[in-house]
N, C-alpha and C positions, 0 to 999 in steps of 0.2 A: 672356755676355750677348747675350740678343736683340735682334737688330740687324731694323728694317725699312729695307729701300732703296726710295727714292719718287723717280719719273720726272718732271720740267717735262711741260705741255702747251705750247701754243700761245701765244706773248706772253711767253716767256722769251730769243728771239734777240736776238743785239748784234750788231756787227760786229766780228771779231777770233776768234767763237767757236771753239774747237775748234784753231788755231792753235800754243798752247804745244803741243798732243796729236800734230799731225803734225810736229813738229820735235823731239820727245821719241824716239821710237824706231822703228826702221823697221816694226815689227808695224803700228805705229797709221797709219802713211804708205799700207801697202801698203793698206789698207783704205778710207781714204780717196778712193787710188787706184782702188783697185774700184770703190765708190760713183760716183765720176766717169762710168766706161767704162759701168757697170748704168743712172745715169739719164740718160748720153749729153749732159751736160753736166761744165761743170767747177764743179760746185756748192763744191767745194771755195776758188775763186777772190771768188764772192760770199760765203762767209761769211767769210775772213779778209780781202778788200781794196775789197768790194762796199759800196753805200749802205743807209743804213735800210729806204730805199725799196723796195729792190732784194730785201731778207732780208725783209719783209713781204707777199711774192709769196706767194698759199696754195703753190704749187708749189715753192718754195723754202722756204718755215719749215718745214712738218714736217718733211721729210729731211735737214734740217740741222739741228734739236731734237733726232731719232731718233740722227743721226751721233755728233753731239758728246753724247748720252748713253751710248747702247752702246760707243762705244769709250773712252771714259774708265772706265767698266765691266768692259771687257776689259784696259785697263790696269794695273785693279787687281788683277788676279792673282789674286794668294792670297788676298789682301786683301779682295775681295768674298766676303761669308760670310753672306749672306742668310737668316735663319729665315724673313722671309716679301718678298714687292716689292709692288708697286700702281705704278702711272702714274696719272698725270691726262687724260682724251682720251689724245692723240695720245701721251702715256707710256704708254701701256697698252701699244702695241707692241714700245716700245723694255724697258719690264719685262720682257715675254717674250721677246727674244733672249738678254738679260740671264741670265733664270734660264735659259734654254736649251731654249725649250718649241718658240722660232724660228730656225732659221738666219738669220744676219745679210744673205744675200742673199734669203731668202726676204721678213723682214721688212721693210727697202729698198725692195722691187716693189710690196709691201703696201702702204705708207705714201707712194709716190708715188702711187699708184694711186688710194686716200683721199686726196690733196690733188685729184687733180684730178675727179673724182668731185666730191665737196663745192664746190669749185669752178665746176663744169658744175649745180649743182646753186641755188648762189647767181647766178647769171646767168636763170636761169627767174625767181623771182619777186624783186625787191626786198626786203628783209628784213635784219633786224639782232636786237641783244640789248644790254642794261642791266642794270646791278648796280643790284639793289637793297638800301640797308642799313639794319639798325637793325629790322627787323618778324619777327618769327617767322616760321617756314619754311612753317607753317598758311595763316598771315593772305595771305600772299604767294599762295601755292599754288591757295586759295578765292578770291582776288580774280581770278586769272586764269580760274579756271572761269566768271567773271562777264561778262567779255568776252566781245562777239560774231566777232569777227576771230582768226585762229590766234596766241595766246601761251600759251609753257607755263615751269616753273620747269627751268628747263638745266643751272644747277651750281651745286649744295650745297656753298661753295666753307669757311664756316667757321660758326660760329652767328654770326646775326647782318650776312650776308653769303650774299644769293641771286641769283646770274645769271636772267635771263629771255629769250626768244627767241620771236621769231614775225616776225608781217607787221609791217610798218612801222607800218601803222593799227593793229594789235592791243597794239603792244609801246607806243605814245604813251597810249592807251586806258588801259593798265594803270598805266604811269609817274602819268599824271595820279590814277589813284584810289587807289594805293598810295601818293602822297607825303599826298590826302585824309587817309588810313589811319595815318600817322606815320613815313613811313618818312625817316629823318635824309635819304636822298640817294638819288635816282633818276634815276642819270646811263646817258645810251647810252652803248656801247661804240662804237671804231672797228674795226670789224671786215668782212667783207664780207657776210654774212650768215650766217639762224637757225640756228647750229650748235645739232645733240643738242634738236631740235623736229622735229613733222611734215612741214615741207619738207623735208629731208634725204632723202624716204622715196625720191628716184632714188637719192641716191648712197646708199642703204643696198641698193637692188637689184641696181645696178652693183658694189658690192665682196661681195655678197654670194657669188657665184659666185666671183670671186678667192680671197675665205677658205675655202670648199668645196673649193676646189683644190687648197689648200697642205695642208703637211703640218705638225703640230701633234703636239707629244711633251707626256709627262708634264712638266712643270718642276720644276727639284732643289726648290722650297718653294713655299710656297701662293702664290697671286698673288690679291690682293682684286681685284672687278672691279667698274669701275664703274656697271654697269649696276645691280647688287641689294648692293652692299659687302662681299660675302663669299665667303672664299677658297676658290681653285678650283684641285683639278690634275687630273682630267679631260677631257681635248686637247677630245671632242664639247661637255662643258658651256663651256671656253674657246670653243671658235666661236663657239657659239651666242651665249654674252653680246657677242663682238667684231661679230659681226653685229648684235644687236642696238641696241648701242652709238651707233649716226652721230645715230638719232631716241631716242635714249632720255637721260636725266638723267646727269650726272657728282656721282656720291653722293659726294662726297670728306669730307664733314662725316662719313658715318656710315661712312666705308671709314677713319679713322683712330678713331673709336672701339670701330670693333671691332677694329682692330687692337692698340690698346691692351688693351681685354678679351682678348685672348687674349696677351698676355703680352709684349709691347714693348717695352725700356727704353730705347730710344734709336731715331730716325730719320736714316737719310745722304740727300742728296738728290744725286743723280746727273745730272747736267747742266748747261745753264748756267740762271744766275739762283740767288733765292734765295728764291720766291715762297713754294715750296711746307712751307719751314722754317717761315713765319711762321702761314702757315694749320695749321702742326701744333700752334703754340703757343699760336695762339686756340682750339684742342679742351683741351690742357691743358699751362700754363706751364712746370709743372717738368720736364718731359720734355726729355731733350738731344735736341738737334739740331745736325749739322753736312754742310758740303758734301764730296763725295767729292775725293779730291785725290792727283795719284800721290807717292808715297810717302809718305801722309799718313794 
């Protein structure tokens, strides 16, 4: 069976995440402890017994989800046989490590740098995101173009669900226009800033040098990347797309459509939560989806 493995992004975190992996075997425990050393703080304490507030800090959230996803993929051992992989935003880094394109250490360092760069970009200008439900993608894109402040389509999550991103004024204006245009909901999100928008340009510049200096190898299977939703195995292309990802849109709907068109027969979500399984079902409700489990 041709199985696609998908890796979640920010928002999937929960207190207690990864503790079962830490306790399950010495190899997993060693990786978590290595992560504590690399990061310079005990992220495991925050993951296993912190508060929801702790886990919402970008510099904790992103490495925490990455660690849970990657260590779970490693724990699957021979059970991890992807025909293709993809990750939602941050999850793209998890997918690259799981598919052998990035080392565990390099992946974690890049994720930590990415989180800090995004945090700094958020502090430069107050900005936000909003989920728009019940409109065609094209309608949302056209209305965003009419607004004279920064606002763009940022996350194409599934048909009828698109997240916009930009300045607070830009998002507010777009939400009002989109509601007038018939959106079922225009819901401002509780996020620190305008991810996947031009306002992340300072973070993109900061991360570019780090990504360019990191060794990326050909993955064991194609990775469908966020910026163009297409399969990639060439390390130079993968790097360029990773750099573009911070200011580019997450084309998740198109990614799932392409993976299905390329013959995927099942999807396995690797990491905390089950958000991606739900999004896959919105694209094709008949395709089997499941959560990765050790021994499962």
